[in-house]
C-alpha positions in Angstrom: -41.1 24.0 14.0 -39.5 24.5 10.6 -36.1 23.4 12.0 -37.6 20.2 13.4 -39.2 19.4 10.1 -36.0 19.9 8.2 -34.1 17.8 10.7 -36.6 15.0 10.3 -36.3 15.1 6.5 -32.5 15.1 6.6 -32.5 12.2 9.1 -34.8 10.1 6.8 -32.6 10.8 3.8 -29.5 9.8 5.7 -31.0 6.6 6.9 -32.2 5.7 3.4 -28.7 6.4 1.9 -27.0 4.3 4.6 -29.4 1.4 4.2 -29.1 1.5 0.4 -25.3 1.5 0.6 -25.3 -1.4 3.0 -27.7 -3.4 0.9 -25.6 -2.8 -2.2 -22.4 -4.0 -0.4 -24.2 -7.1 1.0 -25.6 -8.0 -2.4 -22.2 -7.6 -4.1 -20.5 -9.7 -1.4 -23.1 -12.5 -1.4 -23.9 -12.7 -5.1 -20.7 -14.6 -6.3 -21.0 -17.1 -3.5 -24.6 -18.0 -4.5 -23.5 -18.5 -8.1 -20.7 -21.1 -7.6 -20.9 -24.8 -7.0 -17.9 -26.9 -6.1 -16.1 -28.1 -9.2 -18.2 -26.0 -11.6 -18.4 -22.3 -12.7 -21.8 -20.7 -13.1 -22.6 -18.2 -15.8 -21.4 -14.7 -14.7 -23.8 -11.7 -14.4 -22.3 -8.9 -16.5 -22.8 -5.2 -16.7 -24.1 -3.5 -19.8 -20.8 -2.3 -21.3 -17.4 -3.8 -21.9 -15.8 -0.9 -19.9 -18.0 -1.6 -16.9 -17.2 -5.3 -17.2 -13.5 -4.6 -17.2 -13.8 -2.5 -14.1 -15.8 -5.3 -12.4 -13.5 -8.1 -13.3 -10.1 -6.4 -12.9 -10.6 -4.5 -9.7 -10.9 -7.4 -7.3 -8.2 -9.8 -8.6 -5.8 -10.9 -5.9 -2.8 -11.3 -8.1 -1.4 -9.1 -10.9 -2.6 -10.3 -14.3 0.0 -12.4 -16.1 0.7 -10.5 -19.4 0.3 -12.3 -22.7 3.4 -13.2 -24.6 4.8 -10.6 -26.9 4.1 -11.0 -30.6 6.8 -10.8 -33.2 7.3 -11.4 -36.9 3.9 -10.1 -37.9 3.0 -10.2 -41.6 2.7 -7.0 -43.5 -0.7 -5.2 -43.6 -3.1 -6.8 -46.0 -1.8 -10.3 -45.7 -4.5 -12.9 -45.9 -5.1 -15.3 -43.0 -3.2 -18.6 -43.6 -5.1 -21.8 -44.3 -3.8 -25.3 -44.5 -2.8 -26.9 -47.8 -5.8 -28.6 -49.5 -4.3 -32.0 -48.9 -4.4 -31.3 -45.1 -8.0 -30.2 -45.1 -11.0 -32.5 -44.7 -13.1 -32.6 -47.9 -16.1 -32.3 -45.6 -15.3 -28.6 -44.9 -14.1 -25.6 -46.8 -10.4 -24.7 -46.4 -11.1 -21.8 -44.1 -13.1 -24.1 -41.8 -12.0 -26.9 -39.5 -13.8 -30.3 -39.2 -15.0 -31.0 -35.6 -16.0 -34.6 -35.1 -16.2 -36.7 -32.0 -18.0 -37.4 -28.7 -19.1 -34.3 -26.7 -19.8 -34.5 -23.0 -22.9 -32.6 -21.8 -21.7 -32.1 -18.2 -18.1 -32.0 -17.1 -16.3 -32.0 -13.7 -13.3 -29.7 -13.8 -11.9 -29.0 -10.3 -9.4 -26.2 -10.1 -6.4 -27.1 -8.0 -4.7 -23.7 -8.0 -6.4 -20.3 -8.3 -5.0 -17.0 -9.5 -7.8 -15.1 -7.9 -10.1 -15.5 -4.9 -12.2 -18.5 -6.0 -15.5 -17.0 -4.8 -15.3 -14.2 -7.4 -17.7 -14.8 -10.3 -14.9 -14.3 -12.9 -12.0 -15.9 -11.0 -9.2 -17.3 -13.1 -7.9 -20.8 -12.5 -4.1 -21.4 -12.9 -4.3 -25.2 -13.1 -7.1 -27.7 -13.3 -7.1 -31.3 -12.2 -6.0 -33.5 -15.1 -8.0 -35.3 -16.5 -11.5 -33.8 -16.6 -14.3 -36.2 -15.8 -17.5 -36.5 -17.9 -20.5 -36.7 -15.5 -23.1 -36.2 -18.3 -23.9 -37.9 -21.5 -21.7 -38.4 -24.6 -23.2 -37.0 -27.8 -21.8 -37.5 -31.3 -21.1 -34.3 -33.1 -19.9 -33.5 -36.6 -19.8 -30.0 -38.1 -17.5 -27.3 -39.6 -16.3 -24.2 -37.8 -14.3 -21.1 -38.9 -10.6 -21.5 -38.1 -10.4 -17.8 -37.2 -12.6 -15.0 -36.0 -14.3 -13.4 -39.0 -12.0 -10.7 -40.6 -13.4 -8.6 -43.5 -11.5 -9.0 -46.8 -8.6 -6.5 -46.8 -8.9 -5.8 -43.0 -6.2 -6.4 -40.5 -8.2 -7.1 -37.4 -11.2 -9.3 -36.7 -14.6 -7.5 -37.1 -15.9 -6.1 -33.9 -19.0 -4.3 -32.5 -21.0 -7.3 -33.6 -24.3 -8.4 -31.8 -25.9 -11.8 -31.8 -28.3 -10.4 -34.5 -25.7 -9.0 -36.8 -23.5 -12.0 -36.4 -26.4 -14.3 -37.3 -27.1 -12.2 -40.5 -23.4 -12.1 -41.4 -23.0 -15.9 -41.1 -26.2 -16.4 -43.2 -24.8 -14.1 -45.9 -21.7 -16.3 -46.1 -23.8 -19.4 -46.5 -23.1 -20.5 -42.9 -24.8 -20.1 -39.5 -24.1 -19.2 -35.9 -22.5 -22.0 -33.9 -24.6 -23.4 -31.1 -23.1 -23.2 -27.6 -22.5 -26.9 -27.6 -20.7 -26.8 -30.9 -18.5 -23.9 -29.9 -17.6 -25.5 -26.6 -16.7 -28.8 -28.2 -14.5 -27.1 -30.9 -12.7 -25.4 -28.0 -12.1 -28.3 -25.6 -12.0 -31.4 -27.7 -12.9 -35.0 -26.6 -10.5 -34.7 -23.6 -12.5 -31.8 -22.2 -9.6 -29.4 -21.8 -10.6 -26.4 -19.7 -8.5 -24.2 -21.9 -8.2 -24.7 -25.7 -4.5 -25.5 -25.2 -4.7 -27.7 -22.1 -5.2 -27.8 -18.3 -2.8 -25.1 -17.2 -3.3 -21.4 -17.9 -0.4 -20.1 -20.0 0.1 -16.8 -21.9 -0.6 -18.3 -25.3 -3.6 -16.2 -26.1 -4.5 -12.5 -26.2 -5.7 -12.3 -22.6 -4.8 -11.1 -19.0 -3.9 -7.7 -20.3 -3.7 -4.8 -17.8 -3.3 -2.0 -20.4 -7.1 -1.8 -20.9 -7.7 1.9 -21.2 -6.7 4.8 -23.4 -4.8 7.7 -21.9 -7.6 10.1 -21.2 -7.6 12.6 -18.2 -11.4 12.9 -18.2 -12.9 9.4 -18.4 -12.0 5.8 -18.9 -12.2 4.6 -22.5 -11.4 1.0 -23.4 -8.4 0.7 -25.7 -8.7 -1.5 -28.8 -6.4 -4.4 -28.1 -7.6 -6.7 -30.8 -4.9 -8.7 -32.6 -4.8 -10.4 -36.0 -6.7 -13.6 -35.9 -3.5 -15.5 -36.7 -1.2 -13.5 -34.3 -0.9 -16.4 -31.8 -0.4 -19.7 -33.5 -0.1 -21.5 -30.1 -3.6 -20.3 -29.1 -5.3 -23.2 -30.9 -7.7 -25.9 -29.9 -7.4 -29.7 -30.5 -9.4 -29.3 -33.7 -7.1 -26.5 -35.1 -9.4 -23.6 -34.2 -7.7 -20.4 -33.2 -8.4 -17.7 -30.5 -11.1 -19.6 -28.7 -9.8 -18.0 -25.6 -9.1 -14.3 -25.5 -9.0 -11.7 -28.3 -12.7 -11.5 -28.9 -16.0 -12.6 -27.3 -18.1 -14.6 -29.8 -21.9 -14.9 -30.0 -23.4 -18.4 -30.0 -26.9 -19.8 -30.0 -28.1 -21.3 -26.8 -30.1 -24.5 -27.3 -33.3 -25.5 -25.5 -36.7 -24.0 -25.0 -35.6 -22.5 -21.7 -33.3 -20.1 -23.6 -35.9 -18.8 -26.1 -36.9 -15.8 -23.8 -35.9 -13.2 -23.0 -32.9 -13.8 -25.4 -31.1 -16.7 -27.0 -27.5 -15.6 -27.2 -24.4 -16.3 -25.1 -20.9 -14.9 -25.5 -18.0 -17.4 -25.4 -14.3 -17.3 -25.1 -13.7 -14.0 -23.4 -11.5 -11.1 -24.7 -8.2 -9.5 -23.9 -8.8 -8.5 -20.3 -8.1 -10.7 -17.3 -11.1 -13.0 -17.0 -11.9 -16.7 -17.3 -11.0 -17.1 -21.0 -12.0 -20.8 -20.9 -14.0 -23.2 -23.0 -17.0 -23.9 -20.8 -18.1 -20.6 -19.2 -20.4 -18.2 -21.0 -21.7 -14.6 -20.5 -25.5 -14.8 -20.7 -26.8 -11.5 -19.3 -26.8 -9.4 -22.6 -29.7 -9.2 -25.0 -29.5 -10.2 -28.6 -28.7 -6.7 -29.7 -25.8 -6.0 -27.4 -22.6 -5.1 -29.2 -19.3 -3.5 -28.0 -15.7 -3.2 -28.9 -14.8 -6.8 -27.9 -17.6 -8.7 -29.6 -16.7 -10.5 -32.9 -18.1 -13.3 -35.1 -17.3 -16.9 -35.8 -19.5 -19.2 -37.9 -20.3 -22.9 -38.2 -21.9 -25.0 -40.9 -23.0 -28.6 -41.6 -20.4 -30.8 -43.3 -20.7 -31.4 -47.0 -21.6 -35.0 -46.3 -24.3 -34.0 -43.8 
């Protein structure tokens, strides 16, 4: 009798484990397909740490990541970030901020014509988009200032990291600025021509992205290596408005507009970081709460222009 009872218990546990594994595989396989619409890319559901995110995004890619171009002729430690001459700066913004002004499109059609990864994956990378993009929403006039570079503390070499939406908001306020809205950040990245990447329609190694050397050498567990670069390390990684590193290097917190984004949290992460991911202007990571911070999250601020 005891043997029969034990056999029944073991059988039930085995069935539960098998069903659970099958359900997990089915959910993983179907999830990305449910998120994507033709011509658009939905917000990606992300895990709770950057290390887990790296494993999720890198593992299923169908082609080897294209490495970022090598950096040379770096300034000596302690060198301040460059800013344009005063004569080249709009009087509406401080020298360390760029003026963004023009017509933003609320909804854009950007079909990918050549993929690097399987297009059903939630973080698939597009090698080339159809040129031009097509505005299928409304045009909205915007005018504001945005930091040219990711925030770097005075005397530091690398952009500040381990920032949450909350700490970034407080930091921008302390500087007399504010967090950018998602719309502002997107427009500063893509410009009026709605470029998918801040530098155009074709993915090229101009930014700190698509790296495969993500982990430190550690025989016991995987630890993300710090691959941040100076905010001015890649002068070709620049948007139409003269804003740097809006793809790769650091994720950046923005404020999502609209009542539907008040709860459970109001933040989104834009731009992507140094791993192989989308690293584009339009997509956003929206699964983290307002207190999430990790090695790859930095800060960029916006402000109103001096003339309103």
